[in-house]
C-alpha positions in Angstrom: 0.0 0.0 0.0 1.5 3.2 -1.1 0.0 6.4 0.5 1.3 8.7 -2.1 -0.3 6.6 -4.9 -3.7 6.5 -3.1 -3.5 10.3 -2.6 -2.5 10.9 -6.4 -5.3 8.8 -7.5 -7.8 10.6 -5.3 -6.6 13.9 -6.7 -7.1 12.7 -10.2 -10.7 11.6 -9.4 -11.4 15.0 -7.7 -10.1 16.8 -10.8 -12.5 14.8 -13.0 -15.3 15.9 -10.7 -14.4 19.6 -11.3 -14.1 18.9 -15.0 -17.6 17.2 -15.1 -18.9 20.4 -13.3 -17.3 22.7 -15.8 -18.9 20.6 -18.7 -22.4 20.6 -17.2 -22.1 24.4 -16.5 -21.3 25.2 -20.2 -24.6 23.6 -21.1 -26.4 26.3 -19.1 -27.0 29.3 -21.3 -26.2 32.7 -20.0 -27.8 34.7 -22.7 -24.9 34.7 -25.1 -24.8 32.4 -28.1 -22.4 29.8 -27.8 -22.1 26.7 -30.0 -22.0 24.3 -27.0 -25.6 25.1 -26.2 -26.6 22.8 -28.9 -24.2 20.0 -27.8 -26.9 17.8 -26.4 -29.1 18.0 -29.4 -29.2 14.7 -31.4 -30.6 14.3 -34.9 -31.9 11.4 -36.7 -29.3 10.8 -39.3 -30.6 8.2 -41.7 -32.1 6.1 -38.7 -29.1 6.7 -36.3 -29.2 9.2 -33.5 -26.2 11.5 -34.2 -25.0 14.6 -32.4 -25.9 17.8 -34.2 -22.2 18.8 -34.4 -21.5 15.8 -36.7 -24.3 16.7 -39.2 -24.0 20.5 -39.2 -21.7 23.4 -38.6 -22.8 25.5 -35.6 -21.5 29.0 -35.5 -22.0 32.1 -33.7 -23.4 34.9 -36.1 -23.8 37.5 -33.3 -24.2 37.6 -29.4 -27.7 36.3 -29.5 -27.9 34.2 -32.7 -26.5 30.8 -33.6 -26.2 29.8 -37.3 -26.7 26.0 -37.9 -25.6 24.9 -41.6 -26.0 21.1 -42.3 -23.4 19.4 -44.3 -26.2 18.0 -46.5 -29.2 19.9 -47.8 -31.8 17.3 -46.9 -30.7 17.5 -43.2 -32.1 21.1 -42.8 -35.6 20.0 -41.7 -34.2 17.3 -39.6 -32.0 19.8 -37.8 -34.8 22.2 -37.4 -37.0 19.5 -35.8 -34.2 18.2 -33.6 -33.6 21.8 -32.2 -37.2 22.3 -31.5 -37.6 19.0 -29.8 -34.6 19.5 -27.4 -36.7 21.3 -24.8 -34.2 24.2 -24.9 -36.7 26.9 -25.7 -35.2 27.6 -29.0 -37.1 28.2 -32.3 -34.9 27.9 -35.5 -35.8 30.0 -38.6 -34.8 28.8 -42.0 -32.2 31.2 -43.5 -31.3 30.0 -47.0 -29.1 27.0 -46.7 -29.0 27.0 -42.8 -31.0 27.9 -39.7 -30.9 30.9 -37.7 -31.3 30.2 -33.9 -32.1 33.4 -32.0 -31.8 33.1 -28.2 -34.6 34.8 -26.4 -33.3 37.3 -23.6 -33.3 35.8 -20.2 -35.8 37.2 -17.6 -34.7 37.8 -14.1 -36.8 34.9 -12.8 -35.1 32.5 -15.5 -31.7 33.7 -14.5 -32.5 32.9 -10.8 -33.8 29.4 -12.0 -30.5 28.8 -13.7 -28.3 30.0 -10.8 -30.3 27.4 -8.6 -29.6 24.9 -11.2 -25.7 25.8 -11.1 -25.9 25.6 -7.2 -27.5 22.0 -7.5 -24.7 20.9 -10.0 -22.1 22.3 -7.6 -23.6 20.3 -4.7 -23.3 17.1 -6.8 -19.7 17.9 -7.4 -19.1 18.5 -3.7 -20.6 15.1 -2.9 -18.4 13.5 -5.7 -15.2 15.0 -4.0 -16.3 14.0 -0.5 -17.1 10.4 -1.9 -13.5 10.3 -3.3 -12.1 11.3 0.2 -14.2 8.6 1.8 -12.8 6.0 -0.5 -9.1 7.1 0.2 -9.8 7.1 3.9 -11.4 3.8 3.7 -8.4 2.4 2.0 -6.1 3.8 4.6 -8.1 2.1 7.3 -7.9 -1.2 5.4 -4.2 -0.7 5.1 -4.1 -0.4 9.0 -6.0 -3.6 9.4 -3.6 -5.3 7.1 -0.7 -3.7 9.0 0.7 -2.2 6.0 1.0 1.3 7.4 1.1 2.7 11.0 -1.7 4.6 12.7 0.6 7.8 12.6 0.9 7.3 8.7 -2.8 7.0 8.5 -3.6 10.0 10.5 -1.1 12.2 8.4 -2.5 10.7 5.1 -6.0 11.5 6.3 -4.9 15.1 7.0 -3.4 15.2 3.4 -6.6 14.0 2.0 -8.7 16.6 4.0 -6.5 19.4 2.7 -6.9 18.1 -0.9 -10.7 17.8 -0.3 -10.9 21.4 1.0 -8.9 22.7 -2.0 -11.1 21.0 -4.5 -14.4 22.1 -2.7 -13.1 25.7 -3.0 -12.5 25.2 -6.7 -16.0 24.0 -7.1 -17.3 27.1 -5.3 -15.2 29.4 -7.4 -16.4 27.7 -10.7 -20.0 28.1 -9.8 -19.6 31.6 -8.5 -18.1 32.6 -11.9 -21.1 31.1 -13.7 -23.6 32.6 -11.4 -22.0 36.1 -11.8 -22.0 35.4 -15.6 -25.7 34.5 -15.4 -27.0 37.3 -13.3 -25.2 40.0 -15.1 -27.6 41.8 -17.6 
């Protein structure tokens, strides 16, 4: 049992929790157009569910408008239908060889709901970080039972894991605080 290996593994897993949080928060729209808003949209591409980004080019034409240009002309109506059915509150408008997707301005109430959703994602990430800490501490306790490490080593390792946990929870708070600030600015 190597304490450094366990702590290194825990650090990687906590980093992945932060990464997952960041990915979730990019899906929450802030009133500005961003191609990642349509990342979760899937289209029926000749009988196969395919991400929109693989059948069309998604560009930002201005701060509140996305342009979706399918690689194949017949996919225009399929893309339109997929965006409408994605429950994003977006209504694409046909514009020649592509779709213009205008983002409606966010109301104050909707901004607050999105901020609440951000906090919910943050709490999930905090729980994930704490679960990693719990797993690491459990492996230290198992090592003591097998007499692989001393109790002093276990106590020092748990202190290191706690410092790591505190640092990652602080990162979660910073990421969410940035997103909330972005959401609530008009």
